[in-house]
N, C-alpha and C positions, 0 to 999 in steps of 0.2 A: 534385753527388754523386748525386742521384736518377737523373740521366741515365746516369751510369756504372754504377749498380747495375742499372738496367733493361737496359742493353747486356749486362752480364754475365749477367743472367738469360736473355735471349733467346739468347745464345751457348750457354749450358749446357743449354738445352732440347733441343738436338740430341744431348746425351750421355745415354745410358741406362746404368744400373748393371748390370754383369754379374758382379760379385764381391761377396760379402756376408760380414759377420761381425756377430754381436750382434743379428740379427733373422731372421725367417723367410725362407726362400728362395722368395719369390713374385715373379711378374712385377711390375715397377714401372716406370712411365713418369712422369718428372717433369712437373709442371704449372707454370704461371707462379707459382702461389701457393707451392708447395713450394720452388721455386728461390729465390724472393725471401726466404722464411724462412731457407733455408740460407745465403744470402749475407749476410743481416743478422746471423745468429748468427756466421758466419765473421768478419765485420768487428768485431763486439764482442769476439770471442775474440782476434783479432789485436791489438786495442787493449790488452786486458788483458795479453797476452804482452809487448807492447812496454813497457807501464808497469811490468811486474815487473822489468825489467832482466836477465831470464834469457836464457840461450842455449839452454836445453833445458827441457822440461816434459813431464809425462805428461798425456794428455788422454783423457777418457772421454765417451761419448755414450749416449743412450737410444734404442737401436734397436728395442726391443720391450718390451712390458709384462711385467715379471718380478715384479710385486707379490705374486703368490701364493707366491713364494719369498722374499719380504721383501728383494728386491734392486731397486735403481734403475737402475744403469748396466750396460749389457750388453757393451760393447766398449771396449777401451783401445788407444791408440797412443802413439807417442813424437813429440812436436813439437820440432823443432830448427831453428836458423837455419843456412843454408848459408854465411853469412859474418857478421862482427860486427854489421852493420846490414842484413843482407839479408832475403830472404823467409823465411817460416816453411814448413817442409815436415813433413808427417806420414808417419812410417814405421810401417807396421803389416802384420800378417798378415791376409789375406782368404781366405775359402773360395771356391773356384770353384763357383758355384751348380749344384746338382744332382749334385755329385760328392763324393768323399771326399778331395779334394786341395786344397791351399792354395798360395799364393805370397806373397812380400813385395812391398809396393807403396810407392812414394814419391808422395805426392799433396799438393795444396794444401789449405788449410783449407776452401775452398768445396766441393771434392769430398768431403771427409771427412763433411760434413753433408748432401751431396746424395744422400739415400737416403730410403727410406720410414720416416722416423723416427716413433717413438711419441710423443716429445716433443722439442721443439727446445731442448735444454738441454745444456750442456757442463760437465764437471768438469775443473778445471785444478789440477794438483799440481806445484809447483816444488820440486825437491830442493835439497839443500845444494850450493853452488858446486863443491865437490870431486867430488860425484857427477855433476853436470852435465858436468864436464870429462872424467871417465872414461867416461861414456856417449857423449859426442861422439867420443872416441877409438875406442871400440868400433864406433860406426856407420861410421867411416871405415876400418875393417879388414874382415877376412873373417868376423868374429864373427857378424853377423846371419845369414849363410848357414849357418855352422857350427852355430848354435843354433836353426836352423829345421828343422822336419820337414814334408815335403810331405804326409804322411798326416794328414788333418784329422779331428778328432772334436770336435764341439761340447761334449761332456761328458768330455773326456779326463781320465784320472787323473793327478794332479800328479807322482807318483813312478814313472812308467813312461814310457819313450821310444817306446812303440808308436805313439802318436799325439801330436797337439798341437792345442790350440785357440789362438785369437788372443791371449787374455790370458796364456796360459802362455808364449808367446814373449816377451812383455814382461817377465814375471816372471823368466824364465831369463836374459834380458839384464841385468836389474837385479842378479841374483845375480852374474853375471860382473863387473859394474862395482863392486860393493860388498864382495866377498869379499877381505878384507885378509889372511886367514890361509890362503888357498889360491889356486892358479891354476886357473881354470875354462876348459877348452877344449872340453868336450863337454856334451851335455845330461845325461848320467848324472852327471857331476861337479856340474853346477848343481843337480840334484835332490837329490843326497846332501848338498850344503852347505845347501840350503834346509831339508831335514828336520832336520839337525843344529842349525841356528840358530833353529828354532822356527816355521817357516812352518806355518800351519794352513789347509787347504782349506775351501771352503764345502761343506757337506753338504746335498744336495737330497733331499727325500723324493719318490721316483718309484716308484709301485707297479708290480708285475709286468706288468699289462696295458698300462699306458702305455709301459713299456720295450719290450714286444713290438711294439706298434704303431709306435713310433719306429724300431726296428731294421728292421722290415719295409719301411717306406715312406720312410725318409729315409737317403740314402747317407752323410750327414755326421754320423750319430749311431751310436755303438757303445758297448758296455758290457763287452766281454771283457777290458779292461785293468784293470777294477775288482777289488778283493779279493773273492773269492767269497762269504765270509760276509756282508760288508756289502752286496754286490749283492743277495743273496737276501733281505736284510732291507729292501730298498728304499732303502738309504742310499748315495747316489751322491756321491762326493767329486770336486770339480773346481775349476779355477782361475777365479775371478770377479774383476771389478773391485774388489768389496768386500774380497776376501781379499788382493789386491795392496796396497790401501790400508792394511789392517790390518798387513801385514808392514812397510810403510814406517814406520808409527807405532812398531812394535816396534823397528825398527832405528834410529829417531830420525834419519831422513834427510830428512824433509819440512821445507822452509823455510816454505812457505805453501800454502794451499789455498783455492780459491774456486769458486763455482758461477755460471755465466752462463746466461741464458735469453732466448729470444725470446717475447714482445716485451720 
């Protein structure tokens, strides 16, 4: 097993990350240590997913330190099996580093953690079987692209389709899968349903000078989609992993939840 892990680590050392979500957009070159940590966490996560008996789960990672906002997890993706006993694939939205654009990616568990992580920790949320099946059906359709916006904003407003952040894509996919009283085909429809059913965004306290600096020097941060009065008060509403978790609890669709960490 150690030989296999070492081979995987050496292989992945040749891969450098070019797309980012849930962490700062800085140059990062994997080292033997970071690759080994990522692979160990990926193996532990795969075992937990296998043991759960699930075909789909939501997975969060700790890409950066968000403790000043009282948040732990920065980025969420959707883990699903490509066949009943096949490999686990992560589908998630990633920001193209240094730009205001994003794309959807299908990656293995190893790649999901092969990043400049603040902490090697994973959050696994397994939804009810019915939700799993509906999410899998959506992933096999054109819904992921229909509910994806190329214009990326790390702090996008949840009830505007001007931009999208990575957690917002997951949330809107979840809305399309769980809305029993409406057919959701567009982002606007997903957002209207989320507002009607009680989704609450995370409110971040971001002063004017911090907002100005972020807007001037970071292409992937914008505030013009936020309600004017709240923006002027420094209250920025956005979709976080925490707010997605809270919505799952509200809708009672969570079957199990666990935290995995390296070591």
